[in-house]
N, C-alpha and C positions, 0 to 999 in steps of 0.2 A: 928182326930188322924191319923197321917201318919204312915204306916207300911212298912218297907223295907224288901223285901224278896229276897233271892238268886235266880238268874235266872236258876241255874242248880239243886241245891239240895232242894230248897224251905225252907231253914232255915231262921228264922226271925232274923233281926238285933237286937243284944242285947249288943254286945261288940265292942270295937274299933278294928281297923285293917281291916275294910271292904274296898273294892275296888269298885269304880264306874266309869262309862264312858258313852259314847254316841254311840249308834249303829243306823245306818241308811241304808236304801236300796233305791236306785233310779232305777226305771225300765224305760228304754227308748224303742225306736222302735227296735234298733239293739243290745242292750246289757242291762244287769242289773249290777249295781255297788253296792257292799256292803262295808261298811266302819265301823270300830270301833275305837274310840279314848278313851284311858284309861287315867283318870285324876289321877295324883300322890298323891293328898291329898284330903281327904273327905271335901266336901263343901255342907252343908245342903241345901242351896238354889238351887244350881245346881243339886243336887241329886233328886230334885223334878221335874225336867224338863221332858217333854213328851217322849223324846227319850233316857232317862237315863236307864242304865242297872246296876244292883247291884250284887256283888259277895262277898261271905263270906270268900273266900280264893283264893290264886294264882292258885291252882289246878282247882277250879270251873271256874275261868276266862279262863284258858287255854282250858278246855273242851268246854266251850261256843264258843270260837274262832274257835276251831277245827270243831264244828258243823256248825258254820256260814260259814266258808270258805271251808268246805268239805275236810279237811286234818287231819292228825294226830296231836295231841297236841304237841307243841314243849316244851322243858324244859327250854328255855330261856325266860326271861321276855320281852315282846314286848309292846311298848307304843301305837303304831298305826299301823294298817294293812289295806291294801286296795287290792281289787281284782275285776277286771272287768270280768264279765261272759257273754259270747256271747249267744244271743238268737238263737235257731234253727228255721229254716223256717218250715212251716206246711208240705209242700211237697218238696222233693228234685227234682230238675230238672235233666234231663239226663246229661246235661253238668256238673253239680255239682258232680254227681256220677262218671263221667269220670275223672274229675280233682282229686277227692279223690283217685281213683285207681292209677292214675299217681304219686301222691305224696307218696304213700306207697311203 
């Protein structure tokens, strides 16, 4: 038996109107990329996919996206969002500190 659970509030799927999509994160040497694609219509087979995320409401979807992208939830419906996040070096060199001061 497959059980669908909201990623935000942990409510179990029992009614229609649920939203699902695919969330992925790719971490490279210099950056990490996070991406979510929301599917407009429920598809039972695709909802079972490994990277699928499930939401019981638009509010839960927006809250999940805000957590994922580190920003306030927007009130508009977004079907796909992407954000590249730069990786910080372990130690900053003197030149990098100097350049940062100059840029400010």
